[in-house]
C-alpha positions as CSV (number, residue, x, y, z in Angstrom):
1,M,11.9,-19.2,15.5
2,D,14.2,-18.0,12.7
3,K,16.8,-15.3,13.5
4,F,17.8,-12.4,11.4
5,T,21.1,-12.3,9.6
6,E,23.3,-9.5,10.1
7,K,22.4,-8.1,6.6
8,E,18.8,-8.2,7.4
9,K,19.5,-6.6,10.9
10,N,21.3,-3.7,9.0
11,D,18.6,-3.5,6.3
12,L,16.1,-3.1,9.2
13,R,18.0,-0.6,11.0
14,K,18.6,1.5,7.9
15,A,14.7,1.3,7.1
16,A,14.0,2.4,10.8
17,K,16.0,5.7,10.1
18,S,14.3,6.7,7.0
19,G,12.2,9.5,7.3
20,K,10.7,9.0,4.1
21,L,9.4,5.6,4.9
22,R,8.2,6.6,8.4
23,D,6.2,9.9,6.7
24,D,4.8,7.2,4.0
25,F,3.5,4.9,6.8
26,Q,2.0,7.8,8.8
27,S,0.2,9.1,5.6
28,I,-1.2,5.5,5.0
29,T,-2.3,5.4,8.8
30,R,-4.0,8.8,8.5
31,N,-5.9,7.8,5.5
32,R,-6.8,4.3,6.2
33,F,-10.7,4.7,6.8
34,E,-11.1,6.7,3.4
35,F,-12.1,3.8,1.3
36,R,-15.8,4.3,1.9
37,A,-17.9,7.1,0.2
38,K,-20.2,9.2,2.3
39,D,-23.1,6.9,1.4
40,G,-21.1,4.1,3.2
41,K,-20.3,2.2,0.2
42,V,-16.7,1.0,-1.0
43,D,-15.1,3.8,-3.1
44,V,-13.2,1.7,-5.7
45,D,-11.2,4.6,-6.8
46,S,-9.9,5.1,-3.3
47,V,-8.9,1.4,-3.1
48,I,-7.0,1.6,-6.5
49,R,-5.1,4.8,-5.4
50,F,-4.1,3.0,-2.2
51,V,-3.0,-0.1,-3.8
52,A,-0.9,1.9,-6.2
53,G,0.4,3.8,-3.6
54,V,1.5,0.9,-1.6
55,N,3.0,-0.7,-4.8
56,A,5.0,2.4,-5.1
57,L,6.2,2.5,-1.6
58,I,7.4,-1.2,-2.1
59,D,8.9,-0.4,-5.2
60,H,7.1,-3.1,-7.4
61,A,7.0,-2.5,-11.1
62,P,3.3,-1.9,-12.2
63,K,1.8,-4.6,-14.1
64,P,0.5,-3.8,-17.5
65,F,-3.2,-2.6,-17.6
66,K,-5.8,-5.0,-18.4
67,A,-9.4,-3.9,-19.3
68,I,-11.9,-5.4,-16.9
69,T,-14.8,-6.8,-18.6
70,G,-18.2,-8.1,-17.2
71,K,-21.3,-6.7,-15.4
72,N,-21.5,-8.0,-12.0
73,F,-18.6,-7.2,-9.8
74,R,-18.6,-7.4,-5.8
75,M,-15.8,-6.6,-3.2
């Protein structure tokens, strides 16, 4: 098994002390089952909001918008 470098260990310790990061993960945990609408179908808007939130959490730059075309989509 690979071992962590000292820098990686320090980064993990710093992240573990972050109240904001802990709050973000608690929010994700509280809302983890909210991807389905009342009729039981997947709510695509909820999935998109979740993915956007995770993207913000991990601080990735958003990709440029591409229009979605087509008629038949499945998840």
